[in-house]
C-alpha positions, 0 to 999 in steps of 0.5 A: 484478487488484483494487487494494485499500488499508487506509485504516483506521487513527486517524491518532494522530502526526497529531491532530488532523485535519481530515479522514481521514488519507487526505485531505489536502491535499498538492498541487494538480493536475487532477481534473475538468478543474480545477486542484484540491487533490490527496488523499494517497490519489489518486495511487494510485487513479491509479496502479493506473487507469494499469495496467488495475486498474478495481476496488478495494476500501478497508478504511476505520475506522467513522467516516471516512465523508469518505473514500467522500463524497469519492471516490463511486464511483470515476467520476471516476477510472475505476474502479469503488470499494468500501468495507469497513468494518475489523473486528479492530483489531489491525493493517491484515492484519485489515483487508485480511482483510474483502475476503476474500469479494470477492477470493480468487479475483483476482489484488491490486496493495496500496498504502497509501493515505498513502504517496506513490510515484514513478514513477508506472508503479511498477504498470505494471511491477510488474503486467508482471514479476508477469504473467513470473514468478507469484511469489505475492507479488511486491514493489515495493522502495524505496531506503529513506532511513528503514531502522528503521521499515521492511521491508528486503528483500534479492535474490538473482539471481532476484530471489527474497527471501531476506531479509526484515527487519522494521524494524532498528536497524541494517541494511546492506541498501539497499531497503524494500518499498512496494506489491506484487502478489499472487496468491490464493495469498497472500490464502490464507495470509494469511486461514488464518495470522490465524485462527490467530495468536494475538492480540497487543497489538501491531500485526501488520503486513504485513510480518509476515504477508509474513516468515511467508509466506516461512518457509513455502515460498512464493514472494517476489521483488520488482522494484526501483525503483532511482531511485524514491521513496516519503514516508509522510505519516503524520507531521507532519515527512513531512507538510511534506516533502511540501508543501514540494516537490509537483513532486517527486510530480507535484503543484503 
């Protein structure tokens, strides 16, 4: 399984920034055997490694060289990290597709590097569930505290996704998808879908591609984490929440 991480955003809601958004420190923790500031992207790498992921690709924006400078080759996380440069600027799916030549035969563990997630073993559980049922896509579902800006998901009794609402103005659904594991079938669908979807000034999200796959009959399942939590640090208010309560996310 290969990790796939989009880190090509411009961080406009946090500007001006002293570093790439993905490197914003959110607490203190042990790194290289010492107490160090921990950037928001590091727990994602650690959680992927906990699930047995040894290799990950980060797709970055040209100019965000502080990310590979800090993360390096991945050896400090017992991983192999590769870096790709964003091509078409129309949203995260286009960034992910940059990795297509390198990942098209592999199962993928996907995560956002600016979202903190609990529990720490979420990818362990996702990987085990994906091994059992082998859907085209398996979504990690967490109780939503801000459904208007999330993609909300409903499951049937067999964990199949039967409803997928993208940033609904109002909803009765409780769970949002935050991370995912998928197989080569969805990687190929994403690649082909982007080749045919009309380019729009409105940025395409990963959720839009998942919804399109669901509509085309791909098997999309979900795994709920009813005691789980997430925090996107993409705005000053949310970053303040992370900094005020680092212990909640495993930091000092």
